[in-house]
mmCIF file of the C-alpha atoms, coordinates in Angstrom:
data_MODEL
# 
_entry.id   MODEL 
# 
loop_
_atom_site.group_PDB 
_atom_site.id 
_atom_site.type_symbol 
_atom_site.label_atom_id 
_atom_site.label_alt_id 
_atom_site.label_comp_id 
_atom_site.label_asym_id 
_atom_site.label_entity_id 
_atom_site.label_seq_id 
_atom_site.pdbx_PDB_ins_code 
_atom_site.Cartn_x 
_atom_site.Cartn_y 
_atom_site.Cartn_z 
_atom_site.occupancy 
_atom_site.B_iso_or_equiv 
_atom_site.pdbx_formal_charge 
_atom_site.auth_seq_id 
_atom_site.auth_comp_id 
_atom_site.auth_asym_id 
_atom_site.auth_atom_id 
_atom_site.pdbx_PDB_model_num 
ATOM 1  C CA . MET A 1 1  ? 25.923 -31.952 3.135  1.00 0.00 ? 1  MET A CA 1 
ATOM 2  C CA . PRO A 1 2  ? 26.820 -35.157 1.311  1.00 0.00 ? 2  PRO A CA 1 
ATOM 3  C CA . GLU A 1 3  ? 27.241 -38.331 3.341  1.00 0.00 ? 3  GLU A CA 1 
ATOM 4  C CA . LEU A 1 4  ? 30.839 -38.812 4.398  1.00 0.00 ? 4  LEU A CA 1 
ATOM 5  C CA . PRO A 1 5  ? 32.606 -42.160 4.152  1.00 0.00 ? 5  PRO A CA 1 
ATOM 6  C CA . VAL A 1 6  ? 33.896 -44.021 7.201  1.00 0.00 ? 6  VAL A CA 1 
ATOM 7  C CA . VAL A 1 7  ? 37.691 -43.873 7.009  1.00 0.00 ? 7  VAL A CA 1 
ATOM 8  C CA . SER A 1 8  ? 40.669 -44.216 9.329  1.00 0.00 ? 8  SER A CA 1 
ATOM 9  C CA . GLY A 1 9  ? 42.649 -41.273 10.690 1.00 0.00 ? 9  GLY A CA 1 
ATOM 10 C CA . ALA A 1 10 ? 45.730 -42.356 8.653  1.00 0.00 ? 10 ALA A CA 1 
ATOM 11 C CA . GLU A 1 11 ? 43.587 -42.224 5.461  1.00 0.00 ? 11 GLU A CA 1 
ATOM 12 C CA . VAL A 1 12 ? 42.375 -38.733 6.285  1.00 0.00 ? 12 VAL A CA 1 
ATOM 13 C CA . VAL A 1 13 ? 45.982 -37.628 6.786  1.00 0.00 ? 13 VAL A CA 1 
ATOM 14 C CA . ARG A 1 14 ? 46.982 -39.021 3.368  1.00 0.00 ? 14 ARG A CA 1 
ATOM 15 C CA . VAL A 1 15 ? 44.010 -37.350 1.614  1.00 0.00 ? 15 VAL A CA 1 
ATOM 16 C CA . LEU A 1 16 ? 44.743 -33.970 3.293  1.00 0.00 ? 16 LEU A CA 1 
ATOM 17 C CA . GLU A 1 17 ? 48.380 -34.295 2.187  1.00 0.00 ? 17 GLU A CA 1 
ATOM 18 C CA . LEU A 1 18 ? 47.123 -34.815 -1.391 1.00 0.00 ? 18 LEU A CA 1 
ATOM 19 C CA . LEU A 1 19 ? 45.066 -31.671 -1.002 1.00 0.00 ? 19 LEU A CA 1 
ATOM 20 C CA . GLY A 1 20 ? 48.184 -29.701 -0.110 1.00 0.00 ? 20 GLY A CA 1 
ATOM 21 C CA . PHE A 1 21 ? 48.365 -29.966 3.675  1.00 0.00 ? 21 PHE A CA 1 
ATOM 22 C CA . ARG A 1 22 ? 51.558 -30.936 5.428  1.00 0.00 ? 22 ARG A CA 1 
ATOM 23 C CA . VAL A 1 23 ? 52.126 -32.614 8.728  1.00 0.00 ? 23 VAL A CA 1 
ATOM 24 C CA . VAL A 1 24 ? 53.378 -30.110 11.308 1.00 0.00 ? 24 VAL A CA 1 
ATOM 25 C CA . ARG A 1 25 ? 53.663 -32.366 14.321 1.00 0.00 ? 25 ARG A CA 1 
ATOM 26 C CA . GLN A 1 26 ? 52.226 -35.429 16.092 1.00 0.00 ? 26 GLN A CA 1 
ATOM 27 C CA . ARG A 1 27 ? 51.542 -35.750 19.757 1.00 0.00 ? 27 ARG A CA 1 
ATOM 28 C CA . GLY A 1 28 ? 50.334 -39.149 20.851 1.00 0.00 ? 28 GLY A CA 1 
ATOM 29 C CA . SER A 1 29 ? 47.527 -40.276 18.563 1.00 0.00 ? 29 SER A CA 1 
ATOM 30 C CA . HIS A 1 30 ? 46.754 -36.829 17.105 1.00 0.00 ? 30 HIS A CA 1 
ATOM 31 C CA . VAL A 1 31 ? 48.370 -35.313 14.008 1.00 0.00 ? 31 VAL A CA 1 
ATOM 32 C CA . MET A 1 32 ? 48.336 -31.586 13.312 1.00 0.00 ? 32 MET A CA 1 
ATOM 33 C CA . LEU A 1 33 ? 48.290 -30.526 9.640  1.00 0.00 ? 33 LEU A CA 1 
ATOM 34 C CA . ARG A 1 34 ? 48.630 -27.072 8.104  1.00 0.00 ? 34 ARG A CA 1 
ATOM 35 C CA . LYS A 1 35 ? 48.099 -25.444 4.761  1.00 0.00 ? 35 LYS A CA 1 
ATOM 36 C CA . GLY A 1 36 ? 48.705 -21.695 4.857  1.00 0.00 ? 36 GLY A CA 1 
ATOM 37 C CA . VAL A 1 37 ? 46.551 -20.429 7.666  1.00 0.00 ? 37 VAL A CA 1 
ATOM 38 C CA . ALA A 1 38 ? 44.182 -23.403 7.614  1.00 0.00 ? 38 ALA A CA 1 
ATOM 39 C CA . ARG A 1 39 ? 45.039 -26.053 10.167 1.00 0.00 ? 39 ARG A CA 1 
ATOM 40 C CA . CYS A 1 40 ? 43.365 -29.120 11.581 1.00 0.00 ? 40 CYS A CA 1 
ATOM 41 C CA . VAL A 1 41 ? 43.984 -31.946 14.036 1.00 0.00 ? 41 VAL A CA 1 
ATOM 42 C CA . VAL A 1 42 ? 43.278 -35.500 12.976 1.00 0.00 ? 42 VAL A CA 1 
ATOM 43 C CA . PRO A 1 43 ? 42.960 -38.311 15.565 1.00 0.00 ? 43 PRO A CA 1 
ATOM 44 C CA . LEU A 1 44 ? 44.745 -41.525 14.390 1.00 0.00 ? 44 LEU A CA 1 
ATOM 45 C CA . HIS A 1 45 ? 41.905 -43.894 15.146 1.00 0.00 ? 45 HIS A CA 1 
ATOM 46 C CA . ARG A 1 46 ? 41.088 -47.041 13.142 1.00 0.00 ? 46 ARG A CA 1 
ATOM 47 C CA . GLU A 1 47 ? 37.716 -45.639 12.210 1.00 0.00 ? 47 GLU A CA 1 
ATOM 48 C CA . LEU A 1 48 ? 36.582 -42.041 12.483 1.00 0.00 ? 48 LEU A CA 1 
ATOM 49 C CA . LYS A 1 49 ? 32.997 -41.301 13.095 1.00 0.00 ? 49 LYS A CA 1 
ATOM 50 C CA . ARG A 1 50 ? 31.263 -39.229 10.476 1.00 0.00 ? 50 ARG A CA 1 
ATOM 51 C CA . GLY A 1 51 ? 30.764 -36.293 12.839 1.00 0.00 ? 51 GLY A CA 1 
ATOM 52 C CA . THR A 1 52 ? 34.492 -36.345 13.721 1.00 0.00 ? 52 THR A CA 1 
ATOM 53 C CA . LEU A 1 53 ? 35.419 -36.371 10.078 1.00 0.00 ? 53 LEU A CA 1 
ATOM 54 C CA . GLY A 1 54 ? 32.990 -33.496 9.426  1.00 0.00 ? 54 GLY A CA 1 
ATOM 55 C CA . GLY A 1 55 ? 34.705 -31.489 12.216 1.00 0.00 ? 55 GLY A CA 1 
ATOM 56 C CA . VAL A 1 56 ? 38.125 -32.193 10.739 1.00 0.00 ? 56 VAL A CA 1 
ATOM 57 C CA . LEU A 1 57 ? 36.996 -31.018 7.304  1.00 0.00 ? 57 LEU A CA 1 
ATOM 58 C CA . ARG A 1 58 ? 35.416 -27.851 8.801  1.00 0.00 ? 58 ARG A CA 1 
ATOM 59 C CA . GLN A 1 59 ? 38.691 -27.071 10.569 1.00 0.00 ? 59 GLN A CA 1 
ATOM 60 C CA . ALA A 1 60 ? 40.621 -27.598 7.350  1.00 0.00 ? 60 ALA A CA 1 
ATOM 61 C CA . ALA A 1 61 ? 38.112 -25.619 5.271  1.00 0.00 ? 61 ALA A CA 1 
ATOM 62 C CA . VAL A 1 62 ? 37.809 -28.546 2.846  1.00 0.00 ? 62 VAL A CA 1 
ATOM 63 C CA . HIS A 1 63 ? 34.443 -29.211 1.216  1.00 0.00 ? 63 HIS A CA 1 
ATOM 64 C CA . PRO A 1 64 ? 33.147 -32.812 1.654  1.00 0.00 ? 64 PRO A CA 1 
ATOM 65 C CA . ASP A 1 65 ? 32.857 -33.234 -2.145 1.00 0.00 ? 65 ASP A CA 1 
ATOM 66 C CA . ASP A 1 66 ? 36.527 -32.332 -2.539 1.00 0.00 ? 66 ASP A CA 1 
ATOM 67 C CA . PHE A 1 67 ? 37.465 -34.843 0.129  1.00 0.00 ? 67 PHE A CA 1 
ATOM 68 C CA . LYS A 1 68 ? 35.366 -37.588 -1.437 1.00 0.00 ? 68 LYS A CA 1 
ATOM 69 C CA . SER A 1 69 ? 36.859 -37.007 -4.928 1.00 0.00 ? 69 SER A CA 1 
ATOM 70 C CA . ALA A 1 70 ? 40.412 -36.954 -3.470 1.00 0.00 ? 70 ALA A CA 1 
ATOM 71 C CA . ILE A 1 71 ? 39.880 -40.230 -1.518 1.00 0.00 ? 71 ILE A CA 1 
ATOM 72 C CA . GLY A 1 72 ? 39.120 -41.857 -4.809 1.00 0.00 ? 72 GLY A CA 1 
ATOM 73 C CA . ASN A 1 73 ? 42.699 -41.023 -5.864 1.00 0.00 ? 73 ASN A CA 1 
ATOM 74 C CA . LEU A 1 74 ? 44.273 -43.083 -3.106 1.00 0.00 ? 74 LEU A CA 1 
# 
């Protein structure tokens, strides 16, 4: 698994929106996104730990390489 960058929760939400996800709802500091049947919850922290980001990407069924290439488009 490639090394994941350290990013904020807001940046993760923007990247997932670029990948076709849409924000379904927000409750407190957590945002729920959905794309078809795939869904994930992103905490809106200033800095997400790499393990947390990996868990979000697993929930969303997004490969880390796809995430890293999409983050370059921000």
